[in-house]
C-alpha positions as CSV (number, residue, x, y, z in Angstrom):
1,M,0.1,-0.3,0.0
2,L,1.6,3.4,-0.8
3,E,1.3,6.7,1.0
4,L,0.4,10.1,-0.7
5,K,1.6,13.2,0.8
6,L,1.1,16.4,-0.1
7,H,3.8,19.6,-0.2
8,P,2.3,22.9,-0.8
9,L,4.9,25.3,-2.0
10,E,5.4,29.1,-1.8
11,L,8.2,30.0,-4.5
12,P,9.5,33.2,-4.7
13,L,10.5,34.0,-8.1
14,R,13.7,35.4,-9.6
15,H,12.2,38.6,-10.9
16,A,8.9,39.9,-11.3
17,W,6.4,37.7,-13.9
18,T,4.8,39.4,-16.4
19,I,2.9,37.8,-19.3
20,A,-0.5,39.4,-21.6
21,H,-2.6,37.4,-18.5
22,G,-1.1,39.6,-15.2
23,T,2.0,39.9,-13.1
24,R,3.3,37.5,-9.7
25,T,5.9,37.3,-8.1
26,V,5.3,34.3,-5.9
27,Q,4.8,31.1,-7.5
28,H,2.2,28.8,-5.3
29,N,3.3,24.9,-6.4
30,L,1.8,21.7,-4.7
31,V,4.3,18.6,-5.0
32,V,3.0,15.3,-4.8
33,E,4.8,12.5,-3.3
34,L,4.3,8.9,-3.5
35,H,6.1,6.9,-1.1
36,D,6.8,3.2,-1.1
37,P,6.9,2.0,2.6
38,D,8.1,-1.3,1.6
39,T,11.5,-0.2,-0.5
40,G,11.4,3.6,1.3
41,L,11.4,5.4,-2.3
42,S,9.2,7.8,-3.2
43,G,8.0,9.2,-6.5
44,Y,7.5,13.1,-7.2
45,G,5.3,15.0,-9.4
46,E,4.3,18.7,-9.5
47,A,1.7,21.4,-10.4
48,A,1.1,24.7,-10.5
49,A,-1.3,27.2,-9.3
50,I,-1.9,29.0,-12.6
51,P,-4.7,32.2,-12.0
52,Y,-5.5,32.7,-15.2
53,F,-6.4,29.3,-15.6
54,G,-8.6,29.5,-12.3
55,V,-6.0,27.1,-10.8
56,T,-5.7,27.5,-7.3
57,M,-3.8,25.9,-4.5
58,E,-7.1,25.4,-2.4
59,K,-9.0,23.2,-5.5
60,M,-5.7,21.3,-6.2
61,L,-5.5,19.7,-2.3
62,G,-9.4,19.6,-3.0
63,A,-9.1,16.7,-5.4
64,F,-7.6,14.8,-3.0
65,A,-9.8,12.7,-0.5
66,K,-8.2,13.2,2.3
67,D,-7.3,10.9,5.9
68,A,-9.5,11.7,8.9
69,E,-6.5,11.7,11.2
70,N,-4.1,13.5,8.6
71,D,-5.3,15.4,5.8
72,R,-1.8,15.8,3.6
73,Y,-1.6,11.2,3.9
74,L,-3.1,8.9,2.4
75,K,-2.9,5.1,1.6
76,F,-4.4,3.1,-1.7
77,D,-3.8,0.6,-3.9
78,W,-6.0,2.0,-7.1
79,I,-2.1,2.7,-8.1
80,G,-1.3,-1.2,-8.4
81,S,-3.4,-1.0,-11.6
82,V,-1.3,1.6,-13.4
83,Y,1.7,-0.5,-12.2
84,Q,0.4,-3.9,-14.1
85,V,0.7,-1.4,-17.2
86,F,3.6,0.1,-16.4
87,D,5.6,-3.6,-16.0
88,S,5.5,-3.7,-20.3
89,I,8.3,-1.3,-20.9
90,N,7.5,-0.1,-24.3
91,Q,4.2,1.1,-22.7
92,V,5.1,2.7,-20.1
93,G,2.0,5.0,-19.0
94,E,0.1,3.9,-21.6
95,Q,-3.0,3.7,-19.0
96,D,-6.1,3.0,-20.3
97,P,-8.4,5.7,-21.0
98,D,-11.6,4.5,-18.5
99,T,-9.1,3.8,-16.3
100,R,-7.2,7.0,-16.8
101,R,-10.3,9.1,-16.7
102,G,-12.1,7.1,-14.0
103,K,-12.3,8.8,-10.8
104,P,-10.1,6.6,-8.7
105,P,-10.2,7.1,-4.8
106,W,-8.3,10.0,-4.8
107,I,-9.7,12.2,-6.3
108,G,-13.0,13.9,-5.1
109,A,-13.6,16.8,-7.5
110,D,-14.8,17.4,-11.0
111,L,-12.7,16.0,-13.6
112,N,-13.7,19.0,-15.8
113,D,-12.3,21.7,-13.3
114,P,-7.9,22.5,-14.3
115,S,-7.4,22.1,-11.2
116,T,-8.4,18.5,-10.8
117,C,-6.2,18.0,-14.1
118,F,-3.2,19.7,-12.6
119,A,-3.8,17.8,-9.6
120,I,-3.5,14.2,-11.7
121,C,-0.3,15.5,-13.9
122,A,1.4,15.6,-10.6
123,V,-0.3,11.9,-9.6
124,D,1.4,10.9,-13.0
125,E,4.8,12.4,-13.2
126,A,5.5,10.7,-9.4
127,C,3.9,7.3,-10.6
128,H,6.2,7.4,-13.4
129,D,9.2,8.9,-11.1
130,L,8.3,5.7,-8.3
131,W,7.7,3.1,-10.7
132,G,12.2,4.1,-12.4
133,K,13.0,4.0,-9.1
134,Q,11.6,0.9,-8.1
135,R,13.8,-0.5,-11.4
136,D,16.6,1.3,-11.2
137,K,15.6,2.4,-14.4
138,S,15.0,6.0,-16.5
139,I,11.9,6.8,-18.0
140,W,13.6,8.3,-20.9
141,S,15.7,5.1,-21.1
142,A,12.2,2.8,-20.3
143,L,10.2,4.2,-23.4
144,Q,13.8,3.0,-25.2
145,L,14.7,7.1,-26.6
146,D,17.7,8.8,-27.0
147,R,19.0,11.2,-24.9
148,L,21.6,12.7,-28.4
149,T,18.6,13.4,-30.3
150,C,17.3,16.2,-27.4
151,P,16.5,19.9,-28.7
152,P,18.0,23.0,-26.6
153,S,15.7,24.3,-24.0
154,D,14.8,28.3,-24.6
155,Y,14.9,30.7,-22.2
156,T,11.8,32.9,-21.6
157,I,11.9,36.6,-21.1
158,G,8.8,37.7,-19.6
159,I,7.5,41.8,-20.1
160,A,9.4,44.7,-18.6
161,E,10.4,47.5,-19.9
162,P,12.8,46.8,-22.6
163,D,16.1,47.5,-21.0
164,V,15.0,45.4,-18.2
165,M,14.1,42.3,-20.6
166,A,17.7,43.3,-21.9
167,A,19.3,42.8,-18.3
168,K,16.8,39.9,-18.0
169,L,18.1,38.2,-21.3
170,N,22.2,38.7,-20.0
171,E,21.8,36.6,-17.2
172,F,21.7,33.7,-18.8
173,P,23.4,35.3,-22.0
174,N,24.6,31.9,-24.3
175,F,21.4,30.3,-24.5
176,P,20.8,29.2,-28.0
177,V,17.3,30.2,-28.5
178,Y,15.1,32.9,-25.7
179,K,11.9,32.9,-25.8
180,I,10.1,36.5,-25.7
181,K,6.5,37.5,-24.4
182,L,4.7,39.7,-25.9
183,G,1.2,41.2,-25.8
184,T,1.6,44.8,-24.2
185,G,-1.5,45.6,-25.6
186,S,0.3,47.6,-28.5
187,P,1.9,45.8,-31.5
188,E,3.9,48.2,-32.5
189,T,5.0,48.7,-28.5
190,D,6.0,44.3,-29.0
191,L,7.6,44.7,-32.2
192,K,10.5,47.4,-30.5
193,L,10.6,45.0,-27.3
194,V,12.2,43.0,-30.0
195,E,13.9,45.3,-31.8
196,R,15.6,45.7,-28.3
197,L,16.4,42.6,-27.7
198,R,18.1,41.7,-30.8
199,Q,20.4,44.4,-30.2
200,E,21.8,42.0,-27.4
201,T,22.0,38.1,-28.8
202,E,22.4,36.2,-32.5
203,A,20.6,33.9,-30.8
204,T,17.1,32.8,-32.3
205,F,14.1,34.1,-30.8
206,R,10.6,32.8,-29.9
207,V,7.7,35.2,-29.8
208,D,4.7,34.2,-27.2
209,A,1.4,36.5,-27.7
210,N,-0.5,34.9,-25.2
211,T,-3.4,35.7,-26.9
212,A,-3.0,39.2,-27.1
213,W,-3.5,40.2,-30.6
214,T,-5.7,39.9,-33.7
215,A,-5.4,37.8,-36.9
216,E,-4.8,41.4,-38.6
217,Q,-1.9,42.4,-36.1
218,T,-0.3,39.1,-36.2
219,I,-0.5,39.0,-40.0
220,R,1.2,42.4,-39.9
221,L,3.4,41.6,-37.3
222,S,5.1,38.5,-39.0
223,G,6.9,39.8,-42.0
224,P,9.0,42.2,-39.4
225,L,9.5,39.5,-36.6
226,K,10.5,37.0,-39.9
227,S,13.5,39.8,-40.6
228,L,14.6,39.9,-36.8
229,G,15.3,36.3,-36.3
230,V,11.9,34.6,-35.1
231,E,11.1,31.2,-35.1
232,F,7.7,31.2,-34.7
233,I,4.8,33.0,-32.8
234,E,3.3,31.1,-30.0
235,Q,-1.1,31.7,-29.9
236,P,-1.5,35.3,-30.8
237,L,-5.1,35.1,-31.0
238,K,-7.9,33.6,-28.3
239,R,-8.9,30.6,-28.3
240,E,-12.5,30.9,-28.7
241,L,-12.2,33.3,-31.8
242,P,-13.6,31.6,-34.9
243,R,-12.0,29.2,-36.8
244,S,-11.7,31.4,-40.0
245,E,-9.8,33.8,-38.1
246,H,-7.3,31.0,-36.9
247,E,-7.0,29.9,-40.7
248,A,-6.1,33.2,-41.9
249,V,-3.2,33.4,-40.0
250,Y,-2.2,30.2,-40.4
251,F,-2.3,30.7,-44.2
252,G,-1.5,34.4,-44.4
253,S,2.0,34.9,-41.6
254,D,5.3,35.0,-42.9
255,L,6.3,32.8,-39.6
256,P,4.6,29.2,-38.3
257,I,2.7,29.7,-35.7
258,M,2.0,27.1,-32.4
259,A,-1.2,26.7,-30.2
260,D,-0.7,26.9,-26.6
261,E,-4.0,27.8,-25.6
262,S,-5.9,26.3,-28.0
263,C,-4.2,22.6,-27.2
264,I,-4.8,21.8,-23.6
265,T,-6.2,18.1,-23.8
266,E,-5.9,15.4,-26.3
267,G,-9.0,16.1,-28.2
268,D,-8.0,19.5,-29.1
269,V,-4.7,18.4,-31.4
270,D,-7.4,17.0,-33.6
271,D,-8.8,20.6,-34.0
272,C,-5.7,22.3,-34.1
273,A,-4.9,20.4,-37.3
274,G,-4.9,22.5,-40.4
275,V,-4.5,26.2,-38.2
276,F,-1.5,25.7,-36.2
277,H,1.7,24.1,-37.4
278,G,2.7,23.1,-34.6
279,V,1.7,22.5,-30.7
280,N,2.9,23.0,-27.6
281,I,1.9,20.7,-25.1
282,K,2.1,21.3,-21.4
283,L,1.9,18.4,-18.7
284,M,-0.5,20.0,-16.0
285,K,-3.4,21.1,-19.0
286,C,-3.0,17.4,-20.3
287,G,-3.0,15.7,-17.2
288,G,0.7,14.4,-17.4
289,M,3.1,12.5,-19.1
290,T,0.9,9.6,-20.1
291,P,-1.7,11.8,-22.2
292,A,1.2,13.8,-23.4
293,R,2.9,11.1,-25.1
294,R,-0.7,10.2,-26.6
295,M,-0.8,13.9,-27.5
296,I,2.6,14.0,-29.4
297,A,1.8,10.7,-31.5
298,R,-1.4,12.2,-33.1
299,A,0.2,15.4,-33.6
300,R,2.8,14.0,-35.5
301,E,0.4,11.9,-37.5
302,H,-1.1,15.5,-38.7
303,G,2.7,16.1,-39.6
304,M,2.5,19.0,-37.0
305,K,5.6,20.4,-34.9
306,V,6.0,19.3,-31.4
307,M,6.9,21.1,-28.3
308,I,6.5,20.9,-24.1
309,G,6.4,24.0,-22.8
310,C,6.7,24.1,-18.4
311,M,4.6,26.2,-16.2
312,T,6.7,28.1,-13.3
313,E,7.6,25.0,-12.0
314,T,10.7,23.6,-10.0
315,T,12.8,20.7,-11.0
316,V,10.4,17.9,-10.2
317,G,8.3,19.1,-12.8
318,I,10.9,19.8,-15.0
319,S,12.5,16.5,-14.7
320,A,9.3,14.6,-15.6
321,I,9.5,17.1,-18.9
322,G,13.2,16.1,-19.5
323,Q,11.8,12.6,-19.7
324,L,9.7,13.1,-23.0
325,L,12.9,15.5,-24.5
326,P,13.7,13.3,-27.0
327,L,10.4,13.2,-28.7
328,L,10.6,16.9,-29.4
329,D,11.1,19.5,-31.7
330,Y,11.3,21.5,-29.3
331,V,10.9,22.6,-25.7
332,D,10.6,25.2,-23.1
333,M,11.9,23.8,-19.7
334,D,13.4,26.8,-18.2
335,G,11.0,27.2,-15.4
336,A,12.9,26.0,-12.6
337,L,15.7,29.1,-13.5
338,L,12.5,31.7,-13.1
339,L,12.5,30.7,-9.2
340,A,14.6,32.7,-6.8
341,K,15.1,28.9,-4.5
342,D,14.6,25.3,-5.9
343,V,13.2,22.1,-3.8
344,A,14.6,19.4,-5.8
345,D,17.9,17.9,-7.8
346,G,17.3,16.0,-11.0
347,V,16.9,17.4,-14.8
348,K,18.7,20.4,-15.5
349,V,19.3,23.1,-17.9
350,G,22.7,24.1,-18.5
351,D,23.9,27.9,-19.5
352,D,23.7,26.8,-22.7
353,G,20.3,25.5,-23.0
354,I,20.8,21.8,-22.6
355,A,19.4,19.6,-20.5
356,I,22.0,17.3,-17.9
357,F,20.4,14.1,-17.0
358,P,21.4,12.9,-13.8
359,D,21.9,9.0,-12.7
360,T,19.6,8.7,-10.4
361,P,16.3,6.3,-12.0
362,G,12.7,7.2,-13.0
363,N,12.7,11.0,-13.6
364,G,15.8,11.7,-11.5
365,V,13.9,13.5,-9.1
366,T,15.4,13.5,-5.6
367,W,14.0,15.9,-2.9
368,H,15.5,18.4,-0.6
369,G,12.7,21.0,0.0
370,L,12.9,24.6,0.7
371,D,15.8,25.9,3.1
């Protein structure tokens, strides 16, 4: 019988973090620990409280059934069905969809609530981490993946005054790729920010408007952005806009368009085909490593590029992304670099954007908590 422990965290950020959805200086995350008392091993997974998604710490904690004696520890055996599937090395994490989306004992909330999906992600990551540790095998090797094919991570520059953004870039000057958050409310200002950052580096740029632009603005900006060395534009339009507007951007933009807010769960991949050139999958949004692998496979069937992005998360969540890295064209796994403090060792992103893998099995997570 496994034990579950919940670690609510209040994580100060390296800098104030501003995107089109708002600003924050502290990140509240939940780390889930699955402990096997027979072996003394623990697996770890993570979920972040994201205000613009309506995901709060209270809701994530509420997704777990509570033990009468201690509301942060549970004992349960439903996970045994996961391990039966995990025993087939080539099918690590390929749970039956009915099991995946049913209501196991630890869930007490609406599965349509994003907070519940984020909580499911944390458990899914912890399952993978513990499974690998029990077998002394990393998940990437269990999936028969080749670490030599991993793309480098970008480093993300949040919205700020131009010189402040330049200073943030120069804190990590050796990255081959930078993702620039845009959506100031003025497309002209957005373009000037990219022009300012181009003065600092010859590295590749990616821009993320976080749904702040119109179709006309996106098409108009795409040419100048391309000339500034931008590789693609991430989610310029609001998800709910008519498909015709997304199609206009898809066919009219000088740059490829990557879905983010339009690609949350497995069913969204098919909807993105024909209006996006690629998808940015977030483990927390879709429910973990298990559905993410299915989404990657489906995107490939449509001929789309694949990226996995992170939230502002610790090395616990970044290490889970790292296990899937060889499956990707692009990756944004700089979340732990945006924190003032971390809580774990595991897969780290080096100063050159290259992932550094530990010798630790599972997802590679070694927990030390906040000092």
